[in-house]
VMD Tcl script that draws the C-alpha trace (Angstrom):
set ca {
  {-89.63 76.25 276.11}
  {-89.51 72.80 277.58}
  {-88.01 74.20 280.79}
  {-91.41 75.67 281.74}
  {-92.67 72.28 282.86}
  {-89.98 72.19 285.56}
  {-90.68 75.64 287.01}
  {-91.62 76.03 290.66}
  {-94.46 78.26 289.47}
  {-96.03 75.52 287.34}
  {-99.72 75.26 288.15}
  {-99.74 78.52 290.09}
  {-101.85 81.53 289.20}
  {-99.88 83.60 286.67}
  {-101.17 86.75 288.37}
  {-99.00 85.90 291.38}
  {-96.05 86.79 289.16}
  {-97.60 89.91 287.65}
  {-97.67 92.30 290.61}
  {-98.68 95.91 290.27}
  {-95.62 98.15 290.40}
  {-94.78 98.85 294.02}
  {-96.68 95.88 295.49}
  {-93.72 94.81 297.63}
  {-95.55 91.94 299.33}
  {-96.49 90.30 296.03}
  {-93.06 90.97 294.52}
  {-91.27 89.39 297.49}
  {-93.58 86.36 297.43}
  {-92.91 85.78 293.72}
  {-89.16 86.23 294.14}
  {-89.14 83.74 297.00}
  {-90.62 81.11 294.68}
  {-88.19 82.05 291.90}
  {-85.15 81.83 294.18}
  {-85.73 78.11 294.76}
  {-86.74 77.30 291.19}
  {-84.61 74.77 289.27}
  {-85.13 76.71 286.01}
  {-84.70 80.23 287.39}
  {-81.86 81.05 284.98}
  {-83.77 79.76 281.94}
  {-86.72 81.91 282.95}
  {-84.47 84.91 283.56}
  {-82.86 84.44 280.15}
  {-86.32 84.30 278.57}
  {-87.38 87.47 280.37}
  {-84.23 89.31 279.35}
  {-84.21 88.17 275.73}
  {-87.90 88.95 275.15}
  {-88.16 91.99 277.39}
  {-88.01 94.71 274.80}
  {-89.73 92.80 272.01}
  {-92.81 92.03 274.09}
  {-92.58 94.73 276.78}
  {-92.80 91.99 279.40}
  {-94.37 92.90 282.70}
  {-94.01 90.75 285.77}
  {-91.38 88.63 287.49}
  {-89.20 86.43 285.28}
  {-86.36 84.46 286.84}
  {-86.62 86.48 290.02}
  {-86.28 89.86 288.30}
  {-88.88 92.62 288.05}
  {-89.29 94.61 284.88}
  {-87.11 97.43 286.25}
  {-84.41 94.97 287.31}
  {-84.41 93.43 283.84}
  {-84.08 96.90 282.32}
  {-81.09 97.55 284.59}
  {-79.48 94.23 283.64}
  {-79.91 95.01 279.94}
  {-78.38 98.45 280.37}
  {-75.45 96.95 282.27}
  {-74.96 94.38 279.48}
  {-75.01 97.20 276.91}
  {-72.46 99.17 278.89}
  {-74.97 101.81 279.95}
  {-75.89 102.28 283.59}
  {-79.39 103.45 284.49}
  {-79.51 107.24 284.67}
  {-81.85 107.71 287.64}
  {-81.51 104.39 289.44}
  {-78.66 102.69 291.17}
  {-78.09 99.35 289.47}
  {-77.41 96.58 291.91}
  {-75.76 93.31 290.97}
  {-75.62 90.38 293.36}
  {-72.36 89.24 291.80}
  {-70.44 89.52 288.58}
  {-72.03 86.34 287.22}
  {-75.57 87.79 287.27}
}
mol new
graphics top color blue
foreach p $ca { graphics top sphere $p radius 0.5 }
foreach p [lrange $ca 0 end-1] q [lrange $ca 1 end] { graphics top cylinder $p $q radius 0.2 }
display resetview
C-alpha cells in the first residue's frame, strides 16, 4: 500500500477518520480532507475491497461505512432495502 504515503491524512490522528456513527461534524471534516486527497480513489478501493473481510469502520476514500455498504450493494445489483442509495455520478 505504497499510496498511503501520499495521502492527505498522513501524519494526522487516525481517530479523526473514525467518527462515531452520527457525528456529522467529524464525518464532514474527514470527508473534506478526503475530497482533496491525491489518493482518494486508492483509499476508497481499499475500503471497498476490505470492507466485509475486516468489517472496516471509519472513513475510507471519502465514504462512511454505510456508504461503502451501499456502493457494494449497487455493484452487486442489489439496492439497499431501507436506505436510498445516492451516487454522485455513474463513475463512482
